[in-house]
N, C-alpha and C positions, 0 to 999 in steps of 0.2 A: 888390321894388324894380324900377322900370322906368326906362329912359332913352329919350328920343326922339332918333332919329338922322335927320337930314335928308340925303337923297342928292343930291349935287352932281355933275353930269355935266361932262365935258370933251369937246373935239373937236366933231364935227358934230351931236351930239344936243342938242336944246333942253333947258334945265334948268328952265324955267318949270313950275310946278305939279307938280314932281317928287313922287313918292309918299313919304310919311313912313312909315318902318318902326318897328315897336314891337319892341324886343328886350329880353330879360331878363338882368339882371345883367352888363351889359357897359358899358364906358365909351363916351360919345359919340364917334363916329368920322366924319370926313369922307372919303368914298371917292373915290378917283381911278381913272380908267379906265387900263387897261393900255396902255402906249404902242404906238401903231400899230394897235391893234385897233379896228375899226369905221370906219376912215378910208377915203376913196376910194370904190371901188365898193361895192355893197350887201353888208353883212356879216350872216351868219346864225350864231347860236349854237345848237348842238344840245346838249341836256342828256341824257346817257346814251349809253354806248358798247356797247349790245347790237345785235342784228340790226336792229331798227327804227331806232334812232338812226343807225347807220352807213348804212343805205339812204337815210335822209333827208339825211344829210350828203353822200353821193355825188350824190344828185339835185340838191341845192342847188348843188354845185360845177358840175354839168352845166348848170345854169341860169344860170351866169355869176356867182354870188355867191362871195365869199370866206367860208370856213367855219371856225369853231372848235368843236371837240367837247370838252365838259367831261365827264370821267370821274372819279367820286368815288373809285374804287379806284386802287390803284397799278397800274403797268403789268403786274405779275405777276398781278393779280387782275382785270384788265379783262375786259369782255365781258358783264357782267350775267348775267341768267338764261339767255340764249342759249347761253352757253358750257357750261352744265350739261345741255343737251338732247342727244338722239341725232342731231339735225340733220335729222329727217324733215320734209318739206314737202308738204302736200296741194296738188295742182294738177289742174285740169281739162285733159284732153287727149283727142284724137280717136283715137289708136291708136299702133301701133308707130313710125310715122314721126315723130310728135310726140315720143315718148320719145327717138328718135335725135337730134332737134334739141337736147334738153337734155343728152344723153349721147352726143356724136358719136363717141366711141371704143369703142362697144359692139362686141364681137367677133362673128364669124359663129357661133361655137359657142353663145355666150350667146343670140343671136337664135333659133337653131334649137331650143334647149331651153326657151324661155321664152314663156309666153302673157301678154303685157302687157295684153291686153284694151284697154278704153277707160274713161274716166271723164268723161263729158260734163258740161257746165255745169249741165244740169238735175238730174243726179244729185247733184252737189256741193251745189247749192242745196237739194235735197230733204233730203239728209243733215244739212246745217247747220240747216235749219228743224225737222226731226224731233227731233234730239237736244236742241235748245234749247226744245222744246215750243212752237214757232212764235212765239217772242217776239223773236227776233233782228230788229234794225232792217233792214227790207227794202232800203233804199237802201245801207246799208253792206254788207249781205250780197251784194248784186248786184255792188258794186265788188270785194269780196273774190274772188268766184267768177270774174267775167268778166275780171279783170285778173291772175289768178293765173299763167296760162301766160306771158303777155307779161312779167310781172315776173320770173319765174324765168329767162326768156330774157335779159332785161336784166342780171340778176345773173351769169349765165354769161358774158356779154360783158364784165362787169367783172372777171372772173377766178375766180368761184366755180366749182368743179368738182362736178358732181352724179354720183351713181351709183344704180343700182337697189338697193332694200333687200332683197337676198337674205338668207335666214335668218330675218329678223324679220317679213317680210311675204309670203313665198312659201315653200311647202314643195314638195319634189320628190315627186310622185306619178306613178307609172308613167313615170318618166324625163323628166317635164316639170314645170317650175315654173309656178305660176299665182299672180298677185298678187291679194290680197283686201283688202277693207275700204277701197278708195278711196285707198290710200296706197302709192306706188310709188317715190318719189324721196327721196334724202337727200343732204346735203352730204358730200363726201368728208372723212373725219376727224371726222364728227359735228359737235356744236356748237363744239368746239375748232377744227376745220378751217374751219367757216363764219365764225366771228369772225376767224380769222387771214386768210382771203382778203379779207374786207371791210376790215379795218384796212390791209392792204397796198395795196388799191386806193385807199383814201381818202388815205393818205399819199403815194402815187405821184402822185395827181392834185393835190397841193398843199394838202391839208387840214392843219390844225393840231390836235393833241391835247394837252390840258392835264390831266395826271393829278393825283389828290389834290385836285381842286376840287369841293367839295360846294356845289351850288346851294341857296340858302336863301330866295331871294325874287326877285321881279320888280320892275323899276322901270317907271314909267309917265309919260307926258306927254300931256295932252290926250286921254286915253282910250285911248292906244295904248301897247303894250309897247315899251320903249326899251332894255332891258338886263336883266342878271342880277346879283344880289348873290350872291357866293360866299364861302365860308369856306376859307381856305388856311393850313394850319399855325397855326390858331387866330386868324388875322387875317381881318377882313371887308374886301372890296373890291368894286367894281362893274365890270362889263364891259359897255360899251354895245353895242347891236346894232340893226340895222334889222328883224330878225325873230328870234324864238326858237321853237325846236321842242322840246317836252317829250317825252322818250322815256325817262323814268327808272324805268319799271316800276311794278308794282302796290304793294300795301302788305302783302304776305304775310310779310315779315320783321319787321313791327311787331306785337309781341305784344299791345299794348294795343288797337290798331285791329282786330286779328283778333277779339278777344273783344267789342269794341264793335259790330262790324258783322256778323261771321259767327255769333257767339253763344257761349254758355257751352261750355267744354271745348276751344275752339280754341287756348287757350294751350298745350295738350299736343301740338299738331301739330308735326312736324319740318318744317323748311324745305328743300325739295328743292334749291333753287338758291342764288342770291346772298344774302348777308347784308346787302347795301346797299339792297335794295328795301323802303323803309319808308314810301313814300307821299309823298316830298318833292315830286315834280312835281305831284301832285294837290293837295296843301295849298297850294302856291304859286299855283296857278290859282284855287283857292277864295278865297284872300286878295284877289284882284282881281275877284271876282264871277263866276267861271265856273260853269256849270251842272253839278250832280251828275247822273249818268246811269247806267243799267244796273242789273245785279243785284248790289246791295251786300251781300247775305247769301249770295252764291254764289261759288264758286271752283273751280279745277281742283285736285283732290286725288287722290293715287294711293296704292296700297299700296307701302310703303317698308320697307326692312329695319328690324327692331325695334331694333337697336343702332346704327343710323346716327347720325352726329353731329347736333347741333341745326341746322346749316346745311350746305349742299352742300360737298363736298370735291372740289376740282379734280383731284386725283390719281385719283379714282374716276369723276368725271363723272356720267353718268346711271345708273351701275351699281347703285346702291342700290335702284332701283325694281324691282318684281317683277310682271311682267305676263303670265305664262303660266297664270294661274289658270283660263282656259277649259278646260284639259285635266285639271284636278284638282278638288279640293274646297277650300272655305274654311270653317273652323270658328272659333267664338269660345271664350272661356274656359269656357263651359258645355258645350263639346263639340258644339255645334249649328251647322248651316249657317244663314246669314242673308241670302244673296243667291243669285240664279240665276247661277251662274258662266258658263253658256253662253247667256245671253240674247241676245247679239249678238257680233260680232267685238270683240275687246278694244279696238279703236280707238274704239268707241262706248260703252264702259262704264268703262274704266279711270279716266277723269278724274272720275267720280262715285262710284266704289266706295271711294275714300279716305275720303270723308265717312261712308260706312256703317261702315267699320272704326273710325273715331273714335268712333262712337256705341255700339260694343260695350263690355261691361264691361272696365274698365282699358285701353281704347283699343288693343287688340291683337287679332290673329287669327293662324291658321296656315294655310298653303297645303299641301295634301297630294297627293302623286303616287305612283303605283307604277311599276314598271320598264317597263311597256308604253309609257309616254309620256315618260319622262325624257329621251329623245333629242330631243324636240321643245322642251325648255325653252330659253329665250333665254340669251344669253351672260351676262347679269346674274346668273344663278343659279350661275355657275361662278367668280365672283371669290372671292378669299381672305377678304374682309371680309363674311361672310355668316352669318346666324343659321340654322343648319341642323342637323337631327338625322336619323339614319337607323336603321333597324331591320329585322329579318327577320320580325317579327310585328306586327300592329296593336296588340296589348296592350303590347309593349315600346316601340313608337313613342309610344303615348299617355303612358307614364310619362316619356318624355324631353321631351315637349312642355310646357315650363314653363307653369304656370297653367291647364292644361286639365283638366277633369273626365274622367279616363281611362275610366270605365265608360260614361258617356254618349257619349263620342267613338266607342268601339267599336260601341255600339248604333246610332249615327248612320250609320256606314259600312255596317254590315250592312243597315240599312233601305234605304239608298240603293242598294246592290248589288242588292237584290231587285227594284228597280223599273226598272232599266236595260233599255231595249228593244234587245236585242242583235240583233234581226232587221234593223236598219238599219245599213248600212255606215258605218264611221267614216271621215271625210275632213276633215283639218284645213284644207283650202283653201277650203271652202265651208261655209255654214250647213247642216250635213248632216241636221238633224232627228233625230239620234240622241239621244233624250231619256229622261226618266223618266216613269213613270205612277203617279199617285196620291199623290205627295208634296205636302205643303202648300207648300213652296218647291220648285218644279220645277227641273230642269236641262234646258234646252230643246235644246241642241246639244252635240256632242262628249262625250256621257256614256259613260264607260268604267267598268267595275267596278274597284274598288280591291281587288285580290286577288292581285297578282303581286309578291312581294318581289324585291329589297329595296325598302322604302318610304322615301320622303324627305318631310320636312316643313320648311317655311321660316317663321320667325317674322317677322311684319310689323306695322307700325303705319301711321298716316296721315302722308303727306308732302304738304304743300301746295306747289303749283307756282306758281300766280299767282291773283290775285283778279279777279273779273269787273266789279266796280263801278268807275266812274271818271268821266271827263269826257265831255261831249257835243261831238261835232264834226260839221261838215257834210261834203259830198262832196269839198271841197277840203282836208279835214283841219284846217280852221280851228276853234279852240276857241270855243264859243258861250257867251254869258253867260246869266244867268237870265231875260233877255227874249228869248232865242233869237236874239241878234244876234252876229255874229262879233266877237271881241275883236281889234282891229287889231294885227297883228304877232305873234300867238300861234297856234301850231299844235301838234298832238299826234298821237302814233302809238304803237303797241305796247300793252303790258299796261294802261297807264293810261287807255285809251279804253274807255268803257262802251257798252253797247248791242249788242255783237256776240254775246257768249256768255251764255247763261242756263242754269242747272241742270247743264249738261253741255257737251261739247266734242268735235268730231270730231278724232281724232288727227292731228297735223301741221298743223292749221289755224292754230295760234297763230303759228308762225314765218312762215307765209305771210301772215297778216294784218299782222304787223309789217312785212314787206317791202313789201306792197302799199301800206299807208297811210303807211309811212315814205317811200316814193318819192313818193307824192302830197303829203305834207307838205313835203318838201324842194323839190319843184317849185313848189308854191304859195308857199312862203316866198321863193324866188328871184324869182318873177314878180310877187308883190304888193309887194315892198319899195319899188319906185319910187312906187307909189300911196300907200303909208304915209308915205314921206318927204315927198311933196308935201302930204299932209294936215297933217303936223306943221309944215311950213314955213308953211302958210296960217294955222294956229291960233296960231303963236308970237307 
C-alpha cells in the first residue's frame, strides 16, 4: 500500500512544482517548516555529524550562512564513523617546520629525538594513485593532496589540536624516532577528540545541531534542492534550506546493500564504526537524479577482533582493529598463510587485507607473533576485549587457536622459518627488505623467525570501515546529475563521495578527504546560495 504525500513549503521557499514523495504505509501528511529555519540570510542544512559534515558546517558558517546540522544519532552517539577512528590524518608537508605549524607546542626534546622527514605533495599523490591502481579521479586527488596542509591548518585554527603519532607510526631505533608510511599527524584524543573539537567550534560559532533527526528525502523546486524531509520521533516534517550538504557516510552498515554491491559473503563482515551509516544520503541523491560514481564493489576493510560486536563500540573506539601483522604471520583455518604480511607498510595494506580475511574459510584468521616482536604491537592488542591465546610451544599454541588445523599450522611456521633471510637487519621503521626465499607467498619485509616463546595469537575477522562507491561531485563539491550537471543547491563530502578510493586506501587519507571536501562543500554552499535563490525567484 502506498500513499502520495505532497510537500508544501512555508516561508521564503517557493512551493510551486514541489517534489512528490512516495512513502510506504504511512498516512498522508502535510509537512510544515520548522519555525525560523531558513529565514533571512542564506540557510544551509548539513546532513551528518562526522568530520566531513562538521568541516562543511564550519565552512558554511565562515561563509556567512546560517547552518543547521542534522545528526541521526543521539548526542551520546554523535560523530558518525569519525568518532571510531584513531584520528590519523595524512597530510603533505615540507619538513619539521611544517609539522611545528600544525603542532606548535612540540617540545625541544621531541624535536631532538625525532626525524619527521617530509611528505611532499608528489609523494602523497603517487601513494594515492599507486594503491588505488591509478583509478582515483585525478581532479579530486589533486584537491585532496594540495589542500591537505592548508585544511589541517584551518582545522587547527578552529580549535582542533594535533599531535605526532608516536608509537603507532614511529619506532625508536638507536635513540631516534623516524616516521614511516606518510602518516605523521593525529588529532589529540583520536576520533573522539576530533569530533569533540569540531562540535565545540561549530556550536561556539552559532551553529545549530538537531539530534535524532533522520533525513529521508530532499525537496525540489524548479530543479533545485530546497530542503530536507526528516523523520523525528516517527513523524515526518520538512526543513527548508537554500543549500543542502550530504555528509551522511557510506552504506557499510546496510547489510542488504553490502551483499548487493560488494558481493556474496559481505553480510558476515562486522561494521567497524557507526551503525547509522546505511546509505541514506546516497539514496536521497539518487532519488532526484544524482550520478552514481566510484568503486561500488570496493571498500575499506580491516582485520578486526574475531569477537567484536556487530557494530562499533564507542567505549572501545578503534581498539578492535589489529594492524601489527607486518611483524608476524597470518594463517587461516587450514593453518596456511594467505597474504604477504610484509608487502608494504601497514598503512598501504590494512584497508585491503580485511577483504582477504573475509574470503578465507569461515571468514576468520589468526595473527601469530613470538616474543621478539610483541613489544612492537600496537596498543589495540592490549585491550581487555581481545581474542588472544598464548603458549610456550607452537604445538600448544596451535591447539588453542580455535578452528585451525594444528599440524598444518606447525608445518607452515617451520617452512616459513627455514626461508627467512636473517642476513638482513630487521628495522621496523623502514621497508627493510628482510624477507623470505622460495615461498609461494613471500614475506617481503620484516620477516623474523617464529621461534622464541612465549607465542601469542590473535583471532580476527573482517571489519568494514566504509564503502568506496557513492556520488559524483565536481571541484566545488557540487553533486552532479546523470547528465554531468550540478544539481543546484546540493553538495556532498565524506564517505558518500565516489571516485577517490578504489581497491585500497592510504591510511589516514579518509579523514583528510572528509575535511578537505567538507570545507569545499560548505564554502560552495554558502557562496552559491544567492545564485540559487535568484534562479528560484526567476522561475517561480
